[in-house]
C-alpha positions in Angstrom: 86.9 -51.1 -131.3 86.8 -50.3 -127.6 86.3 -46.7 -126.5 89.8 -46.3 -125.1 91.3 -47.6 -128.4 89.2 -45.2 -130.3 90.4 -42.3 -128.1 94.0 -43.4 -128.6 93.6 -43.6 -132.4 92.0 -40.2 -132.6 94.8 -38.7 -130.4 97.3 -40.3 -132.8 95.6 -38.9 -135.8 95.3 -35.4 -134.4 99.0 -35.5 -133.6 100.0 -36.9 -137.0 97.9 -34.3 -138.8 99.5 -31.5 -136.8 102.9 -32.8 -137.8 101.9 -33.0 -141.5 100.4 -29.5 -141.3 103.4 -27.9 -139.8 105.8 -29.6 -142.3 103.6 -28.5 -145.2 103.7 -24.9 -143.9 107.5 -25.2 -143.9 107.7 -26.7 -147.4 105.5 -23.8 -148.6 107.8 -21.2 -147.0 110.9 -22.9 -148.4 109.4 -23.2 -151.9 108.3 -19.5 -151.8 111.7 -18.4 -150.8 113.3 -20.4 -153.6 110.9 -19.1 -156.2 111.1 -15.5 -155.0 114.9 -15.6 -154.3 114.0 -13.9 -151.0 112.1 -14.7 -147.9 108.3 -14.8 -148.0 106.5 -11.6 -147.0 106.5 -10.8 -143.3 102.7 -11.1 -143.2 102.8 -14.7 -144.5 105.5 -15.6 -142.0 103.4 -14.2 -139.1 100.3 -16.0 -140.3 102.3 -19.2 -140.7 103.7 -18.9 -137.2 100.1 -18.5 -135.8 99.0 -21.6 -137.8 102.0 -23.6 -136.5 101.2 -22.5 -132.9 97.5 -23.7 -133.3 98.6 -27.0 -134.7 101.2 -27.5 -132.0 98.6 -26.6 -129.3 96.3 -29.3 -130.7 99.1 -31.9 -130.9 100.3 -31.1 -127.4 96.7 -31.4 -126.0 96.5 -35.0 -127.1 100.2 -36.1 -127.2 102.1 -33.9 -124.7 105.9 -34.2 -124.5 106.6 -35.3 -128.1 109.5 -33.8 -130.1 107.2 -31.6 -132.2 107.6 -28.4 -130.2 111.4 -28.9 -130.2 111.4 -29.6 -133.9 109.2 -26.6 -134.8 111.6 -24.4 -132.9 114.3 -25.3 -135.4 112.2 -24.4 -138.5 113.5 -21.4 -140.3 
């Protein structure tokens, strides 16, 4: 594999892993809310938001301008 192809593949994998991570965080929050019959604790929500921001920063570094930021803004 050529160096440029390797860089593209790694950028794709970083972006995809960020998408997976942020979706798993959302699934965890939703599952917690269903089981508790109330929102997750505020401390968890704040920590999850920080984790989402980190994942988004990584994704944007290697794949700027995708729909990920817009999509994450719609998570509740």
